[in-house]
N, C-alpha and C positions, 0 to 999 in steps of 0.2 A: 335176549332178551327179559326170558322168564327169572334168571335171577337177580336184576333189576327189580321186576317187580314183587320180587318176594321178599327184599330185601328194605322195598320204600318206607313203610309201614314202620320198617326201625329207626333208621333214618329221623323220617318224620318223628317219631316220639322221641330221638337223644334233640333234633333241631327245636321244637314247640316244649317239653317240659320246661329247661330253666325259664325261657319267657312265662307260661302259664306259672309258676311257682313265685315269680318275682311280681307276676301282675295279683297273684292271690295277696301278698303280703297287705300286713296293716302298718298303718302307720301311728295309730294309738301305741303309745310308750308306756308299758305296763311299770316302769319300775318308778323306785320309791321319792325317787328327785324329780323338784319340779322347778322347774328356770320360769322364772320372772322377768318378761320381759317389757321393757318400760317402754309408751309411744316416743314419748318426746323429754327432751331432758329439764333434768329437776330445775337447772338455774338457768339463766342468761348473764350476758354481763354487756354490758354499753362500753363504749370508748374504750376499751383496754389500750393502753398506750406503754410505752418503756421509757422511761426515761432515767435522767441521772436526779436520785436521792442524795440528803447531807452526806451520807457511807457510802454511797455506789449508786447501783441503778437499782431501780425497784420498776413494779409497775404498777398500774393507778386504772380506774374506773369504778363503773357500779354493776356487783351483782345483785340477780334479783333472784330469789327463791316464788319461783311460780305455781309451789305446789300449797296444798292447806298445813302442811307436818313441817317442823322444824328441821331441818337440816345443818349439821355440824362438819363442818369441812375441816379432816382428819390431818391430811401431808398435800403438799404440792412439789412439784417436780417439774421441769424446765429445760428442754433443748440446749440451753447453755450452763448445766449445772442444777445444783442445789438451790429452793428458794426455802421462804420461809417467812408466815405472816410475822410483823412487827407489830407492836403501837407504833403511837404518837412521838412515846419518849426513846423512842428502839428499843424497847424491851425484847425480849422474843415470848408469843403466842403459842403456845399446845397446841391451838385450834379454834375453831369460827364458830359459833353458831347463828344460823340465819331464820329467823321468824316466816313461820307462813307469811304468805304474800307480802315479802316486805325486801327493804332492797339493804345492802351493804356498801357504805360508799367508800375503793381506797384510793386515799389520798399522800403524796409526801407528806404530809403535816399532821398524819392522822394513820388510820390502822393502813397498812400496805403487804407487798410482797414484795421482799426485799432478797436480790441474787446476793447469792453468798463470793460469786467472782465477778468482778466485771467482763462486760464482753461488747464487743465491737458490732454484734449481729443489730443486721435491723430489724429482726423478728427475732421474740421467743416463744415456741410453742409451750403451750402451761396445761397439766394436768393435778385439778384439783381431785384427791382423793374425797369419798365422801363417806360419811356413815350408813349409807345404804348401798345399795348390788353396785348403784354405777359409780361411773368417775367423770370429773365434766372437763370437756376440751377447748380450750379455744388459745387464739393466737394474738399478740399486743404485738404491734411494729411501733417504731420509733419516729416520730415526729421527725418527717424530712427538715435538715439542718443542726439535727439536736448529734 
């Protein structure tokens, strides 16, 4: 029993030291990188839907810039393949700018998102790449009966 009493302080130091070290560590990061976390999405979309356009499947709806700065949409990807911004005449648009506190109406006969490959899917998940740190994600559903 005397031997156990003699080793008990050493065992406690071995068991307690890692907890004490972790408990004393700081959550402050002294590195030179800063991570910016946006509390809310910079865009919103109303009525996103997947439908048929004159040259294939398109995504329409109203995209709103809910910030106080111009946002440029620089890319688009979808769960059904590649997606591009097209103008009313069908020409490719490299990017789209949405002014602060304004809307962009995506319509079959106007600016729209065109799927490069037709899909039979009932919905398409879309990721819009923005000129700011965030991407904007939404789902466009095909209306019943289409």
